[in-house]
C-alpha positions in Angstrom: -26.7 -23.6 23.2 -23.9 -22.8 20.8 -24.4 -20.6 17.8 -22.8 -21.5 14.5 -19.8 -19.4 13.5 -20.9 -19.8 9.9 -24.0 -17.7 10.5 -21.9 -14.9 12.1 -19.3 -15.0 9.4 -22.0 -14.5 6.7 -23.1 -11.3 8.3 -19.6 -10.1 8.7 -18.8 -10.9 5.1 -21.8 -8.8 3.9 -20.8 -5.8 6.0 -17.1 -6.0 4.8 -18.3 -6.4 1.2 -20.5 -3.3 1.5 -17.6 -1.3 3.1 -15.2 -2.4 0.3 -17.7 -1.3 -2.3 -18.1 2.1 -0.7 -14.3 2.5 -0.6 -13.9 1.5 -4.2 -16.7 3.8 -5.4 -15.1 6.6 -3.4 -11.7 6.0 -5.0 -13.4 5.8 -8.5 -15.3 9.0 -8.0 -12.1 10.8 -6.7 -10.0 9.6 -9.6 -12.6 10.6 -12.1 -12.9 14.1 -10.6 -9.1 14.4 -10.6 -8.9 13.3 -14.3 -11.8 15.7 -15.2 -10.0 18.6 -13.4 -6.7 18.0 -15.1 -8.5 17.7 -18.5 -6.5 14.6 -19.2 -8.8 13.2 -21.9 -9.0 16.5 -23.8 -5.2 16.8 -23.9 -4.9 13.3 -25.3 -7.4 14.2 -28.1 -6.6 17.8 -28.9 -2.8 17.4 -29.0 -2.6 15.0 -32.0 -5.8 16.5 -33.5 -4.1 19.9 -34.1 -1.5 18.3 -36.3 -4.1 16.2 -38.2 -6.2 19.3 -38.7 -3.1 21.1 -40.1 -2.6 18.2 -42.6 -6.2 18.2 -43.6 -6.4 22.0 -44.1 -3.0 22.8 -45.5 -1.2 19.6 -46.4 1.6 19.9 -43.8 2.1 18.0 -40.5 2.1 21.0 -38.2 -0.5 22.6 -35.9 -3.4 24.1 -37.8 -2.6 27.7 -36.8 1.0 27.3 -38.2 -0.1 25.2 -41.2 -1.9 28.1 -42.8 1.4 30.0 -43.1 3.1 27.0 -44.7 0.3 26.2 -47.3 1.8 26.1 -50.8 -0.6 28.8 -52.0 0.5 31.2 -49.3 4.1 31.3 -50.4 5.3 34.4 -52.2 5.4 33.5 -55.9 6.3 35.5 -58.9 4.5 35.1 -62.1 6.6 33.9 -65.0 5.4 34.1 -68.6 8.2 31.9 -69.6 7.5 28.4 -68.1 11.1 27.1 -68.8 12.5 29.5 -66.2 
């Protein structure tokens, strides 16, 4: 009595699908660990945020630590009693 090849192929398909899922999950976990270790997302967010924070705090488009030095109120100013000078 001959067995149907379709029945055998269904079982092989399930096994191959499970193995492919295991490989894909392994690749996903490995790539997520690599991205987490390289702090990729934090570099994307903090790089531009430093300049935005400088603009919000001091009104200049530089990093926040340098922006405090460039704030208009931090410049050396001399008081003049004659406003036309």
